C-alpha positions as CSV (number, residue, x, y, z in Angstrom):
1,M,9.6,0.4,-29.4
2,Q,8.5,3.3,-31.3
3,P,8.0,6.3,-28.6
4,A,4.6,7.8,-28.2
5,L,4.1,11.0,-29.8
6,N,7.7,11.0,-30.9
7,I,9.1,11.8,-27.5
8,S,12.4,9.4,-26.5
9,T,13.4,12.0,-23.9
10,S,11.5,14.4,-21.9
11,I,12.5,16.9,-19.9
12,L,13.0,13.7,-17.1
13,G,15.0,12.3,-19.3
14,Q,12.9,9.5,-20.5
15,P,11.3,8.1,-23.3
16,W,6.9,8.4,-23.7
17,R,5.5,4.9,-24.6
18,W,1.7,3.9,-25.2
19,R,0.8,1.4,-22.3
20,G,0.4,-2.1,-23.8
21,T,0.5,-2.8,-27.3
22,E,-1.8,-3.2,-29.9
23,A,-2.2,-6.5,-29.5
24,D,-3.6,-5.8,-25.9
25,A,-6.6,-3.5,-27.7
26,R,-7.4,-5.5,-30.9
27,D,-7.2,-8.3,-33.4
28,E,-8.8,-9.4,-36.5
29,N,-11.7,-10.8,-34.3
30,F,-11.9,-7.9,-31.8
31,T,-12.2,-4.3,-31.5
32,P,-12.9,-2.6,-28.1
33,D,-15.5,-0.3,-28.4
34,D,-15.2,2.0,-25.2
35,L,-12.6,3.3,-23.3
36,V,-12.8,1.4,-20.5
37,A,-12.3,-1.6,-22.6
38,Q,-9.1,0.0,-23.7
39,L,-7.8,0.4,-20.4
40,L,-9.0,-3.2,-19.1
41,L,-6.8,-4.5,-21.6
42,T,-3.8,-2.6,-21.4
43,R,-3.5,-3.5,-17.6
44,G,-3.3,-7.3,-18.4
45,C,-6.8,-7.9,-18.3
46,P,-7.8,-11.1,-20.3
47,R,-10.1,-10.5,-23.0
48,E,-12.6,-12.9,-22.0
49,E,-12.8,-11.1,-18.6
50,L,-13.6,-7.8,-19.5
51,E,-17.1,-8.1,-17.8
52,A,-16.0,-9.4,-14.4
53,H,-13.3,-6.5,-13.9
54,R,-15.9,-3.5,-15.4
55,K,-17.5,-4.2,-11.5
56,P,-15.4,-6.8,-9.9
57,S,-17.4,-8.1,-7.3
58,I,-16.0,-10.7,-4.5
59,R,-18.6,-13.8,-6.0
60,A,-16.4,-13.4,-9.3
61,F,-12.7,-13.2,-7.2
62,M,-13.4,-14.9,-4.2
63,P,-11.5,-18.1,-4.3
64,N,-11.8,-21.1,-1.8
65,P,-10.7,-20.2,1.2
66,S,-9.6,-24.0,1.9
67,I,-7.2,-23.5,-1.1
68,F,-4.7,-22.2,1.5
69,Q,-2.6,-24.3,3.6
70,D,-3.4,-24.5,7.3
71,M,-6.8,-22.1,6.4
72,E,-9.2,-25.3,7.2
73,R,-6.9,-26.0,10.7
74,A,-7.0,-22.4,11.4
75,A,-10.5,-22.2,11.3
76,A,-11.8,-25.4,13.1
77,R,-9.2,-23.5,15.5
78,M,-10.9,-20.2,16.0
79,A,-14.4,-22.1,16.0
80,D,-13.1,-23.8,18.6
81,A,-12.3,-20.8,20.7
82,V,-16.0,-19.2,19.8
83,T,-17.8,-22.4,21.1
84,A,-15.9,-22.4,24.3
85,R,-15.6,-18.9,25.1
86,E,-12.0,-18.8,24.9
87,Q,-9.9,-15.8,25.8
88,V,-8.2,-14.6,22.3
89,T,-5.9,-12.3,21.5
90,I,-4.8,-10.3,18.3
91,F,-1.8,-9.9,17.9
92,G,-1.3,-6.8,15.4
93,D,1.4,-5.2,13.7
94,Y,1.6,-1.3,14.2
95,D,0.7,-0.4,10.1
96,V,-2.3,0.2,8.4
97,D,-2.8,-3.6,7.9
98,G,-2.1,-4.9,10.7
99,A,-4.8,-2.4,12.3
100,T,-7.3,-3.5,9.8
101,S,-6.3,-7.0,10.3
102,A,-7.1,-6.9,13.7
103,A,-10.0,-4.7,13.9
104,L,-11.5,-7.2,10.8
105,L,-10.8,-10.6,13.4
106,I,-12.2,-8.9,16.2
107,R,-15.5,-7.1,14.7
108,L,-16.2,-10.7,13.4
109,L,-15.4,-12.2,16.4
110,R,-17.6,-10.1,18.5
111,E,-20.6,-10.6,16.1
112,L,-20.0,-14.4,16.5
113,G,-20.6,-13.6,20.4
114,L,-16.8,-13.2,21.8
115,E,-15.4,-10.0,22.6
116,A,-11.4,-11.2,21.2
117,R,-8.6,-8.8,22.9
118,A,-5.8,-6.7,21.0
119,Y,-2.7,-6.6,21.3
120,I,-0.4,-4.0,18.9
121,P,3.6,-3.8,20.1
122,D,4.8,-0.1,20.3
123,R,7.1,0.4,17.5
124,L,9.8,1.9,19.4
125,M,9.9,-0.1,22.7
126,E,9.5,-3.9,21.1
127,G,9.6,-3.5,17.3
128,Y,8.2,-5.2,14.6
129,G,6.6,-8.7,15.1
130,P,5.6,-10.7,18.0
131,S,8.3,-11.4,20.6
132,G,8.3,-14.5,23.1
133,E,8.1,-12.1,26.2
134,A,5.0,-10.1,25.0
135,L,3.3,-14.1,24.1
136,V,4.6,-15.2,27.2
137,R,2.5,-12.6,29.2
138,L,-0.4,-12.6,27.0
139,A,-0.3,-16.9,27.9
140,Q,0.0,-15.9,31.3
141,G,-3.2,-13.0,31.2
142,G,-5.1,-16.0,30.0
143,S,-5.1,-16.0,26.6
144,T,-5.5,-19.4,25.1
145,L,-5.1,-18.6,21.7
146,I,-3.2,-15.7,19.7
147,V,-3.5,-14.6,16.3
148,T,-0.7,-12.8,14.8
149,V,-1.6,-10.7,11.7
150,D,0.7,-8.7,9.3
151,C,3.5,-10.5,11.3
152,G,4.6,-13.8,12.3
153,A,5.7,-15.7,9.2
154,Q,9.6,-14.9,10.7
155,A,8.7,-15.5,14.0
156,F,10.7,-18.8,14.8
157,D,12.2,-17.8,18.7
158,A,9.0,-16.2,19.6
159,L,6.8,-18.5,18.6
160,D,8.8,-21.3,19.9
161,M,8.6,-19.5,23.3
162,A,4.4,-19.1,22.9
163,K,4.9,-23.0,22.2
164,A,6.8,-24.0,25.1
165,A,4.3,-21.4,27.1
166,G,1.6,-24.2,26.4
167,V,-0.5,-21.2,24.5
168,D,-1.9,-21.9,20.7
169,V,-0.7,-19.1,18.0
170,I,-2.3,-18.9,13.8
171,V,-0.6,-16.8,12.2
172,V,-1.6,-14.7,9.5
173,D,0.6,-13.2,7.1
174,H,1.6,-12.4,3.6
175,H,5.3,-11.6,3.7
176,K,8.0,-13.8,2.0
177,C,8.4,-16.8,3.9
178,A,11.6,-18.7,4.4
179,S,11.6,-22.4,3.5
180,A,11.4,-23.5,7.2
181,L,8.6,-22.1,8.5
182,P,8.2,-21.5,12.6
183,V,6.1,-24.3,14.8
184,A,2.7,-22.3,15.2
185,H,-0.6,-24.3,15.4
186,A,-1.3,-23.0,11.7
187,L,0.4,-20.5,9.7
188,V,-1.8,-19.0,6.7
189,N,0.4,-17.0,4.3
190,P,-0.5,-17.3,-0.1
191,N,3.2,-16.9,0.2
192,R,4.4,-20.0,1.9
193,L,6.8,-22.0,-0.3
194,D,4.7,-25.2,-0.2
195,E,1.2,-23.1,-1.8
196,A,-0.1,-24.9,-5.0
197,D,-0.3,-22.3,-7.9
198,D,-3.4,-21.4,-6.9
199,A,-3.0,-20.6,-3.8
200,A,0.1,-18.5,-4.3
201,A,-1.7,-17.0,-7.2
202,H,-2.9,-14.6,-4.1
203,G,0.6,-13.8,-3.2
204,H,-0.4,-10.2,-4.0
205,L,-3.3,-10.0,-1.2
206,A,-2.4,-7.8,2.1
207,A,-2.6,-9.5,5.0
208,V,-6.2,-7.9,6.1
209,G,-7.6,-9.6,2.5
210,V,-6.0,-13.0,4.2
211,A,-8.0,-12.2,7.1
212,F,-11.1,-11.6,5.4
213,L,-10.4,-15.3,3.8
214,L,-9.9,-16.7,7.1
215,G,-12.8,-15.2,8.6
216,A,-15.2,-17.0,5.8
217,A,-13.5,-20.0,6.1
218,L,-14.2,-19.4,10.2
219,V,-17.9,-18.3,9.5
220,R,-18.5,-21.7,7.3
221,E,-16.7,-24.1,10.0
222,L,-19.3,-22.6,12.4
223,R,-22.1,-23.1,9.6
224,T,-21.2,-26.7,9.6
225,R,-21.5,-27.1,13.4
226,G,-25.2,-25.5,13.6
227,W,-24.1,-22.9,15.2
228,F,-26.5,-20.4,13.5
229,A,-29.4,-22.3,14.2
230,E,-30.3,-20.0,16.7
231,R,-28.5,-16.5,16.1
232,P,-27.5,-14.5,12.9
233,E,-25.1,-15.1,10.7
234,P,-22.4,-12.5,10.6
235,K,-22.1,-10.2,7.2
236,L,-19.0,-10.6,6.1
237,L,-18.9,-8.2,3.1
238,D,-19.8,-5.3,5.6
239,L,-16.3,-5.5,6.7
240,L,-15.0,-4.8,3.1
241,D,-14.3,-1.4,4.1
242,I,-12.4,-2.1,6.5
243,V,-10.7,-4.7,3.7
244,A,-10.5,-1.4,1.0
245,L,-8.6,0.3,3.6
246,G,-6.1,-2.2,4.7
247,T,-5.4,-3.3,1.7
248,V,-4.9,0.1,0.0
249,A,-2.7,1.4,2.8
250,D,-0.1,-1.4,2.4
251,V,0.5,-0.3,-1.4
252,A,-1.1,-4.0,-2.5
253,A,-1.5,-4.8,-6.1
254,L,-5.0,-4.0,-7.3
255,K,-5.4,-6.8,-9.5
256,G,-7.9,-9.5,-9.0
257,L,-9.3,-10.3,-5.5
258,N,-7.6,-6.6,-4.4
259,R,-10.0,-5.0,-6.8
260,A,-13.1,-6.6,-5.9
261,F,-11.6,-5.8,-2.4
262,V,-11.8,-1.7,-3.1
263,A,-14.2,-1.7,-5.2
264,Q,-16.6,-3.3,-3.6
265,G,-15.4,-1.5,0.2
266,L,-15.3,1.7,-1.1
267,K,-19.4,1.2,-1.7
268,V,-19.4,-0.3,2.3
269,M,-17.7,3.4,3.6
270,A,-19.6,5.3,1.9
271,Q,-22.7,4.1,3.4
272,R,-20.7,5.1,7.0
273,R,-21.4,2.5,9.1
274,N,-18.1,1.7,10.6
275,I,-18.5,4.7,13.3
276,G,-14.5,4.9,13.7
277,L,-14.0,5.2,10.0
278,N,-16.6,8.0,9.8
279,A,-15.3,10.1,12.3
280,L,-11.3,9.5,10.4
281,I,-13.5,10.8,7.7
282,A,-14.5,14.1,9.3
283,A,-11.3,14.3,11.0
284,S,-9.9,14.4,7.2
285,R,-12.2,16.9,6.1
286,L,-13.9,14.9,3.3
287,T,-17.2,15.6,2.5
288,R,-17.6,13.3,-0.2
289,A,-17.4,9.7,-0.1
290,P,-14.0,8.5,-0.2
291,T,-12.2,7.3,-2.9
292,C,-9.7,4.9,-3.5
293,S,-6.8,7.7,-3.7
294,D,-8.5,9.3,-0.1
295,L,-7.7,5.8,1.8
296,G,-4.0,6.1,0.6
297,F,-3.0,9.0,1.2
298,A,-5.9,11.2,3.8
299,L,-7.5,8.2,6.0
300,G,-4.3,5.3,5.5
301,P,-1.5,8.4,7.2
302,R,-3.3,9.2,9.8
303,I,-4.0,5.4,10.8
304,N,-0.2,4.8,10.2
305,A,0.7,8.1,12.7
306,G,-0.2,5.9,15.6
307,G,1.7,3.5,15.1
308,R,4.5,6.1,14.1
309,V,4.8,9.0,16.3
310,G,1.9,8.3,18.7
311,K,0.0,4.9,20.6
312,S,0.3,2.0,18.5
313,D,-2.9,0.6,19.3
314,L,-5.4,4.2,18.3
315,G,-5.8,2.1,14.8
316,V,-7.7,-0.7,16.0
317,R,-9.4,0.8,18.6
318,L,-10.4,3.6,16.0
319,L,-12.1,0.9,13.7
320,T,-13.7,-1.2,16.5
321,T,-15.0,1.3,19.1
322,E,-18.5,1.5,19.1
323,D,-18.9,4.8,20.8
324,P,-19.1,7.9,18.6
325,E,-17.3,10.0,21.3
326,E,-14.5,7.7,21.5
327,A,-14.6,7.3,17.9
328,R,-14.4,11.5,17.7
329,L,-11.5,11.7,20.5
330,I,-9.3,9.3,18.8
331,A,-10.0,10.6,15.3
332,E,-9.0,14.1,16.6
333,E,-5.4,12.5,18.7
334,L,-4.4,10.4,15.0
335,N,-5.4,13.6,13.3
336,Q,-2.6,15.7,15.5
337,F,0.3,12.8,15.5
338,N,0.2,12.9,11.6
339,E,0.9,16.6,12.2
340,E,3.8,15.6,14.1
341,R,5.1,12.9,12.1
342,R,5.2,15.1,8.5
343,A,7.3,17.6,10.7
344,I,9.7,14.9,11.7
345,E,9.2,13.3,8.4
346,M,10.7,16.7,6.7
347,L,13.6,16.6,9.2
348,V,14.8,12.9,8.4
349,Q,14.1,13.8,4.6
350,E,16.9,15.9,4.6
351,G,19.3,13.9,6.8
352,A,18.9,11.3,4.6
353,E,19.0,13.2,1.5
354,Q,22.3,14.4,2.3
355,A,24.1,11.1,3.4
356,A,22.6,10.0,0.0
357,L,25.1,12.4,-1.3
358,S,27.9,10.9,0.2
359,K,27.3,7.0,-1.6
360,G,27.6,7.4,-5.5
361,N,26.0,5.6,-7.6
362,R,25.1,2.0,-5.9
363,A,23.1,0.0,-7.0
364,V,20.7,0.2,-3.7
365,T,20.6,3.7,-1.9
366,V,21.3,2.6,2.2
367,V,21.6,5.4,4.4
368,A,21.8,5.3,7.7
369,G,21.6,8.3,10.9
370,R,21.7,8.8,14.6
371,G,18.3,10.8,15.8
372,W,16.6,9.6,12.8
373,H,12.6,8.2,14.3
374,P,12.3,4.8,13.1
375,G,8.2,5.8,12.6
376,V,9.3,7.6,9.6
377,I,11.8,6.1,7.7
378,G,10.0,3.9,5.7
379,I,8.1,7.3,4.5
380,V,11.4,8.5,3.9
381,A,12.7,5.3,1.9
382,G,10.3,5.9,-0.9
383,R,10.8,9.5,-1.4
384,L,14.1,8.7,-1.9
385,K,13.0,6.0,-4.2
386,E,11.3,8.0,-6.4
387,K,13.8,11.1,-6.3
388,L,16.8,8.9,-7.2
389,G,14.8,6.1,-9.4
390,R,16.4,2.8,-7.3
391,P,15.5,1.2,-4.3
392,A,16.6,2.8,-1.1
393,I,16.9,2.0,2.6
394,V,16.5,4.2,5.2
395,I,18.3,3.0,9.1
396,A,17.6,4.8,12.0
397,L,20.7,3.8,14.7
398,D,19.7,3.8,18.5
399,D,23.0,4.9,21.0
400,D,23.8,1.3,21.3
401,G,24.6,0.9,17.3
402,V,21.6,-1.4,16.1
403,G,19.7,0.1,13.2
404,K,16.3,-0.3,12.5
405,G,15.8,0.0,8.6
406,S,12.8,0.3,5.7
407,G,13.4,-0.3,2.2
408,R,11.2,0.6,-0.5
409,S,11.9,-0.4,-4.2
410,I,11.1,-0.3,-7.9
411,G,9.0,-2.3,-9.9
412,G,11.0,-5.3,-11.1
413,V,13.3,-5.5,-7.9
414,D,12.3,-7.7,-5.2
415,L,13.6,-6.0,-2.7
416,G,11.9,-8.6,0.1
417,S,13.9,-11.7,-1.2
418,A,17.1,-9.8,-1.0
419,V,16.5,-8.8,2.8
420,L,15.7,-12.8,4.1
421,A,18.4,-13.4,1.7
422,A,21.0,-11.2,3.6
423,K,19.4,-12.6,7.0
424,D,20.1,-15.9,6.1
425,H,24.1,-14.6,5.2
426,G,24.1,-13.5,8.9
427,L,24.0,-9.8,8.1
428,L,21.1,-8.9,9.4
429,V,19.7,-9.2,12.9
430,A,16.2,-9.7,11.7
431,G,14.2,-9.0,8.4
432,G,11.9,-9.7,5.7
433,G,8.9,-8.6,3.4
434,H,7.9,-8.6,0.3
435,A,8.7,-7.5,-3.4
436,M,8.2,-3.8,-2.9
437,A,9.1,-2.9,0.6
438,A,10.9,-4.6,3.1
439,G,12.3,-4.2,6.9
440,L,15.2,-5.4,8.9
441,T,17.6,-4.9,11.9
442,I,21.3,-4.5,11.5
443,A,24.5,-3.8,13.8
444,E,26.0,-0.6,12.4
445,D,29.2,-2.5,11.8
446,R,27.5,-5.1,9.2
447,I,25.4,-2.0,7.0
448,E,28.5,-1.8,4.7
449,A,28.6,-5.1,3.9
450,F,24.7,-5.3,3.8
451,S,25.0,-2.5,1.0
452,D,27.7,-4.4,-0.9
453,F,25.2,-7.5,-0.8
454,L,22.3,-6.1,-2.3
455,D,24.1,-4.2,-4.6
456,T,25.6,-7.7,-5.7
457,R,22.4,-9.6,-6.0
458,L,20.3,-6.9,-7.1
459,E,22.6,-4.3,-9.7
460,S,22.2,-6.7,-12.8
461,D,18.1,-6.0,-12.0
462,I,17.9,-2.6,-11.4
463,V,20.3,-2.1,-14.6
464,R,17.3,-4.0,-16.4
465,A,14.5,-2.0,-14.4
466,Q,16.0,1.2,-15.4
467,G,16.6,0.5,-19.0
468,E,12.5,-0.2,-19.4
469,R,12.0,3.1,-18.2
470,A,9.1,5.1,-19.5
471,L,6.4,7.1,-18.8
472,L,3.5,5.0,-20.1
473,L,0.3,6.5,-21.2
474,D,-3.1,5.8,-22.3
475,A,-4.3,8.8,-24.0
476,V,-3.5,12.5,-25.8
477,L,-5.8,15.1,-25.7
478,A,-6.3,18.7,-26.7
479,P,-6.7,21.2,-23.8
480,G,-10.0,21.2,-24.2
481,G,-10.6,17.5,-24.0
482,V,-9.6,17.4,-20.8
483,T,-12.9,17.8,-18.6
484,P,-15.0,16.6,-15.6
485,A,-16.7,14.3,-18.0
486,L,-13.3,12.6,-19.0
487,V,-12.4,12.2,-15.4
488,E,-15.1,10.2,-14.9
489,A,-14.8,7.5,-18.1
490,L,-11.8,7.3,-17.0
491,E,-12.7,6.2,-13.0
492,A,-14.8,3.3,-14.7
493,G,-11.6,1.7,-15.2
494,G,-10.9,1.6,-11.8
495,P,-10.2,1.3,-8.6
496,Y,-6.5,2.2,-9.0
497,G,-3.3,1.8,-7.7
498,M,-0.6,-0.7,-6.9
499,G,-0.1,-3.1,-10.3
500,W,-3.2,-1.5,-12.0
501,P,-1.7,2.1,-12.6
502,A,-4.1,5.1,-13.0
503,P,-4.8,6.3,-16.0
504,R,-1.9,8.9,-17.2
505,V,-3.2,11.1,-20.1
506,A,-1.1,13.5,-22.4
507,A,-2.1,16.9,-23.3
508,G,-0.6,19.7,-25.9
509,P,0.7,21.3,-27.9
510,V,0.5,23.9,-24.7
511,R,1.9,27.3,-23.7
512,I,2.2,28.3,-20.5
513,I,0.8,31.6,-19.9
514,R,1.5,32.0,-15.8
515,A,3.4,29.4,-13.4
516,D,3.6,29.9,-10.3
517,Q,6.0,28.0,-7.3
518,V,3.0,27.4,-4.3
519,G,2.6,25.5,-1.2
520,S,5.4,24.8,1.6
521,G,6.2,21.6,-0.8
522,G,7.6,23.5,-3.7
523,H,4.6,22.8,-5.7
524,V,4.7,24.4,-9.1
525,R,1.2,25.4,-10.6
526,V,0.7,26.5,-14.1
527,I,-1.8,27.9,-16.2
528,L,-1.9,26.3,-19.9
529,A,-3.2,27.5,-23.4
530,G,-4.0,24.9,-26.7
531,D,-4.2,25.5,-30.0
532,D,-7.8,24.9,-29.5
533,G,-7.8,27.9,-27.4
534,R,-8.4,26.3,-24.1
535,Q,-6.8,27.1,-21.3
536,I,-6.4,24.1,-18.5
537,K,-5.0,24.4,-15.0
538,A,-2.3,22.0,-14.2
539,V,-0.1,21.4,-11.0
540,A,3.5,19.4,-10.6
541,F,3.7,18.0,-6.8
542,R,7.0,18.9,-4.8
543,S,8.6,19.7,-8.9
544,A,10.6,22.9,-8.0
545,E,13.7,22.0,-7.2
546,T,13.6,19.5,-10.1
547,A,14.4,19.7,-13.7
548,L,10.8,19.4,-14.2
549,G,9.8,21.9,-12.0
550,Q,12.2,24.6,-13.4
551,A,11.4,24.3,-16.9
552,L,8.1,25.0,-16.4
553,L,9.0,27.9,-14.3
554,A,11.1,28.8,-17.0
555,A,9.4,28.1,-20.3
556,P,9.6,31.1,-22.9
557,R,6.0,31.8,-23.3
558,D,6.1,31.4,-27.4
559,R,7.4,27.6,-26.8
560,R,5.0,24.7,-26.9
561,L,5.2,21.5,-25.2
562,W,3.3,18.2,-24.1
563,I,2.3,17.5,-20.2
564,A,1.7,14.2,-19.1
565,G,0.1,13.0,-16.2
566,R,-3.3,12.5,-14.3
567,A,-6.4,14.3,-14.8
568,R,-8.3,15.1,-12.1
569,I,-11.7,17.1,-10.6
570,D,-10.6,20.4,-9.1
571,D,-13.7,20.6,-6.3
572,W,-12.3,23.0,-4.4
573,A,-13.9,25.6,-6.7
574,S,-17.6,26.9,-6.8
575,R,-17.6,24.7,-10.1
576,P,-16.1,21.1,-9.9
577,A,-13.1,21.4,-12.9
578,A,-10.5,18.8,-14.6
579,E,-6.8,19.8,-13.9
580,I,-3.9,17.7,-14.9
581,H,-1.2,16.6,-12.1
582,I,1.9,16.7,-14.0
583,E,4.4,14.0,-13.9
584,D,6.8,14.7,-16.7
585,A,6.8,17.5,-19.8
586,A,8.6,17.4,-23.3
587,W,9.1,20.2,-25.9
588,F,7.2,20.5,-28.8
589,D,9.3,22.7,-30.9
């Protein structure tokens, strides 16, 4: 494939290519006449579905919930609980997906006249997923139905204990499943191996998306029973703000139904109907309607901070409260925990990077350390993955020699399946996940064997993925073309995220007329001048110690280069202006 702009090796050592191919955008019978069509087509949108993808709606992408295994059985059991006023507990994971999934079902059940309880395990004391002891305690406390959300697909022992205690459990999950399934009243998961193709096609949903489908099935079941003859039917679409937050924060692929969830959810969020979300938006100092990026980088991390370094139930409490003052206090507490999380993360990051240096050139970087906070290892694994260009797993060891690990992968390498396979080979105490992320529990003396197993299983996939590495471009512009109007036009092809990448533009050729290191994170800010006489601002985040940052800081003022990255609006100034967030650069001459 011909490199874009003839750049075969950039400053970061990669080729630049155009996203998609000529065939994506045109043939003898088809020529898109606008930028949005080009963006949609090069992200895999079929031509016949262009209109549906321009303004993704729930109606256009929502499947019949009954296509999923156990969905009707789960909905019927929950309907029984509603009509009989049973005591129901929603057992959620401690991350954003778990909190939003639990909050969605609690708010829906509240509208149906049933006040369900929430149970979120403590990350440090209880670990991931339902424990048998916790489920039995809930049963002894009067719960006759427990719904696990964003967990449970691998909880064999725990669900056996729940069954023995006489409590019904419905599992609502999206993580990889083994061929054998745990015993439950119902297990709803598009990633079950026995799902038909139409259901398995929704395997990219976050748990909160699966919970929304269960909510739709529950409302439908109650409707057939005549439950709404004398009471109003809940408006499920009003809960899409919660669905959007969980979907983006869990880095679910924004394709198909997920795009509709996020596009419509952002509209609901802009109306500020959820008291807790409104307080969180205020605590995040957002003065405009939240964007998709805000969900991932402002709101999501604050809810996650409760589960990472604070109190695990703060997120679900925030999203379900009807008291503005309680919401304000919880949001402020989460904000403080987020600041603490950043400080802890920095320390663990330094230790993990030092440990990675001693691992050599392994296919998968696996590092472990004592004193590392388990609440931040997932974030650190993501940073290592980005820095090293290969999957990374970070393990926090306790004094008993047991490690809690979290991993992040690169595109084209299924880490979740590899972790499940390692568990089946007896290398892990527990483990699971999905293609891009995984969690595990491991004995310290098995770490080396586990690392060897991953190298053997994944090396060829990693080599292939790294060989296909390239910076993909959507457009090339002169500096004068980087305007707020351009950014607005590009955003019309969104929402963007995992699986539906934000547009990347190249600008140039330009000369650097000023370059400075700014902030405590090692950012490099530059002012660029083009041959068209126009100037633009740009910033390369966390780059000061990288080849990119060093090149920008040391570039001769008379040497021209191309820059590539995301066009963004800088709304800190009195008048909004466009700038580029630099991801790579290449010399022009």
